[in-house]
C-alpha positions in Angstrom: 10.1 5.1 13.0 10.1 3.6 16.4 7.0 1.4 16.1 6.1 0.6 19.7 3.4 3.5 20.1 3.2 4.1 16.6 0.3 5.6 15.4 -0.6 4.2 11.8 -3.2 4.0 9.3 -3.3 1.2 6.7 -5.8 1.6 3.7 -6.0 -2.0 2.4 -6.0 -3.9 5.7 -8.5 -6.6 4.4 -6.3 -7.9 1.5 -4.1 -10.6 2.5 -0.5 -8.1 2.6 -2.7 -5.5 4.1 -4.2 -7.9 7.0 -0.5 -9.4 7.8 0.9 -6.4 8.0 -1.7 -4.7 10.5 -1.6 -7.8 12.8 2.5 -7.7 12.7 2.4 -3.9 13.7 -0.4 -4.6 16.1 2.0 -7.5 17.9 5.0 -5.0 17.9 3.2 -2.4 19.6 1.7 0.1 17.1 -1.3 1.4 16.8 -3.2 0.6 14.1 -6.1 2.2 12.3 -7.6 -0.2 9.5 -9.5 1.1 6.4 -10.7 -1.5 3.7 -13.9 -2.3 1.4 -14.6 -5.4 3.0 -16.7 -4.7 6.1 -16.7 -7.9 7.4 -13.3 -9.0 6.8 -12.3 -5.3 8.1 -14.4 -6.5 11.3 -12.4 -9.7 11.6 -8.9 -8.1 11.2 -9.7 -5.4 14.1 -10.9 -7.9 16.3 -7.4 -9.9 15.9 -5.8 -6.3 16.9 -8.1 -5.9 20.5 -10.7 -3.9 18.2 -8.5 -1.4 16.8 -10.4 1.3 14.7 -12.0 0.4 11.4 -13.6 2.6 8.6 -15.0 1.2 5.1 -14.0 3.0 1.6 -14.0 2.8 -1.8 -10.5 3.2 -3.1 -12.2 5.0 -6.3 -14.0 7.5 -4.0 -10.9 9.9 -3.6 -12.7 12.3 -1.1 -13.5 9.0 1.1 -9.6 8.1 1.3 -8.9 11.8 2.2 -11.7 11.7 5.0 -10.3 8.5 5.9 -7.2 10.1 6.9 -8.6 12.7 9.0 -10.8 9.8 10.8 -8.0 7.9 11.7 -5.8 10.9 13.1 -9.2 11.8 15.4 -9.4 8.1 16.5 -5.7 7.7 17.2 -5.0 11.1 18.4 -2.8 12.0 15.6 -0.6 9.9 12.6 2.9 9.3 12.6 2.7 7.1 9.3 0.4 5.7 6.4 0.8 2.5 4.5 -1.3 2.2 1.7 -1.5 -1.6 0.3 -4.6 -1.0 -2.1 -4.5 -2.1 -5.7 -6.1 -4.1 -8.4 -5.2 -5.4 -12.1 -6.6 -6.0 -15.3 -4.8 -8.0 -18.0 -5.1 -8.1 -21.9 -3.9 -6.1 -24.9 -4.3 -2.5 -24.5 -6.6 -2.1 -27.2 -9.1 -4.3 -25.6 -9.4 -2.4 -22.4 -12.1 -0.1 -21.9 -12.0 3.5 -21.2 -13.7 2.9 -17.9 -11.4 0.1 -17.0 -8.6 2.0 -17.4 -10.1 4.8 -15.3 -10.8 2.2 -12.6 -7.2 1.2 -12.7 -6.0 4.3 -12.4 -7.9 5.8 -9.8 -7.1 2.7 -7.2 -3.6 1.8 -8.1 -2.4 5.6 -8.5 -4.8 8.4 -7.5 -6.0 6.4 -4.0 -2.9 6.1 -2.8 -1.9 9.8 -3.6 -4.8 10.8 -1.6 -4.3 9.3 1.0 -0.6 9.9 1.5 -1.2 13.7 0.3 -3.9 14.3 3.2 -1.5 12.4 5.5 1.3 14.6 4.7 1.1 17.7 6.6 -0.2 15.4 9.4 3.4 13.8 10.1 6.2 15.0 11.8 10.0 14.4 12.0 10.5 10.5 12.2 7.0 9.6 10.1 6.5 7.6 7.2 4.2 7.4 4.2 4.4 4.4 2.4 2.9 2.7 -0.4 3.1 -0.7 -2.5 3.8 -0.4 -6.2 4.6 -3.9 -7.7 7.7 -4.6 -10.2 5.2 -4.3 -13.1 6.2 -0.6 -12.6 9.4 -1.2 -14.1 9.1 -4.3 -16.3 5.8 -2.9 -18.4 4.9 -6.4 -19.0 2.8 -6.9 -22.3 -1.0 -7.4 -21.6 -0.8 -5.2 -18.5 -0.2 -1.4 -20.1 -2.8 0.0 -17.8 -2.2 -1.7 -14.8 1.6 -1.2 -15.1 1.4 2.6 -16.4 -0.9 3.4 -13.1 2.0 1.7 -10.7 4.8 3.4 -12.4 2.6 6.5 -11.7 2.3 5.9 -8.5 6.0 5.2 -8.0 7.1 8.4 -9.9 5.1 10.4 -7.5 6.7 8.7 -4.3 10.1 9.8 -5.6 9.1 13.0 -6.3 7.5 13.2 -2.4 10.3 11.9 -1.0 12.4 14.7 -2.1 9.8 17.2 -0.8 9.6 16.0 2.5 13.0 15.2 3.3 13.7 18.5 4.9 10.7 17.9 7.2 12.2 14.4 8.4 9.5 12.4 7.0 10.8 9.2 5.1 8.7 7.9 1.9 8.9 4.3 1.5 8.2 2.9 -2.1 7.1 -1.1 -1.4 8.2 -2.8 -5.2 6.9 -6.3 -4.7 7.2 -9.0 -7.1 4.7 -11.5 -7.7 3.3 -12.4 -4.2 1.4 -15.5 -3.0 -2.0 -14.1 -2.5 -4.3 -14.8 -4.9 -4.5 -10.8 -6.4 -3.7 -11.4 -10.0 -6.9 -13.9 -10.0 -9.1 -11.1 -8.9 -8.5 -9.0 -11.8 -11.4 -6.5 -13.0 -10.6 -8.0 -16.4 -8.8 -10.7 -18.0 -7.0 -13.7 -17.2 -3.3 -13.5 -15.7 -0.5 -15.5 -17.5 0.9 -18.4 -15.8 3.7 -17.6 -13.4 5.9 -19.8 -10.9 4.5 -19.7 -7.0 5.0 -16.5 -5.4 6.7 -15.0 -2.7 5.2 -15.5 0.7 3.2 -12.9 2.3 5.7 -13.3 5.6 8.8 -12.5 3.8 7.1 -9.0 2.4 6.0 -8.0 5.7 9.2 -8.5 7.1 10.6 -6.4 4.9 8.4 -3.4 5.5 8.9 -3.8 9.0 12.7 -3.3 8.8 12.5 -0.8 6.2 9.7 1.4 8.4 11.7 0.8 11.4 15.2 1.9 9.6 13.4 5.0 7.4 14.3 3.1 4.5 13.3 4.6 1.0 12.7 1.5 -1.2 11.6 -2.5 -1.0 12.6 -4.3 -4.2 13.1 -7.7 -5.4 16.9 -8.6 -4.4 19.7 -10.7 -5.6 21.0 -12.5 -2.8 17.6 -12.3 -1.0 14.2 -12.1 -2.4 13.5 -8.7 -1.2 16.0 -6.0 -0.5 15.6 -3.2 1.6 17.3 0.0 0.3 18.1 2.9 2.7 
């Protein structure tokens, strides 16, 4: 993707990762549309990008997710990419997680990103990008994170299948598999307390990896060995 002039919708633009991505993409000449739940924070991020179009949504409202894609396409005169950075965690033994909490985790972590990308896919042409943040829990499946990990794993599998479907159209599908980040995300869990962990990766390192992946048409960002994050083409 050529980032200068690229029309990119970023759902989750009010989180630390989403907001940092929006501001970096804007600085590189992209034309972002912002979507998030926190109207006040959304207005702040929009203002930092010269009043980029912004819209609120709730991730568990799947119709609203799809409608946000329609809105962004109208505001920007089309779409070249969608970069989904939404999520919510929960901690505790699986039997202690209620069905309501499990449903919430599935909706926000899997179904909402799928809804955004499903609605966007037909709008993208060759060189377009569909991207979403998953996380190392999708592969590691840690104890006391069963439903959270399962939702992220479902999204990862969905992205893999869609990548195969979109290849002939020239549309890239990027999975952003991040380790523990220094964002306070785990502390905002809908249930339970996060386990003790070492300091997370700085947000700026993730943002740089995403920018590189978008520019190169990569398929995966994951924790690396020689570097904190590896971009896989």
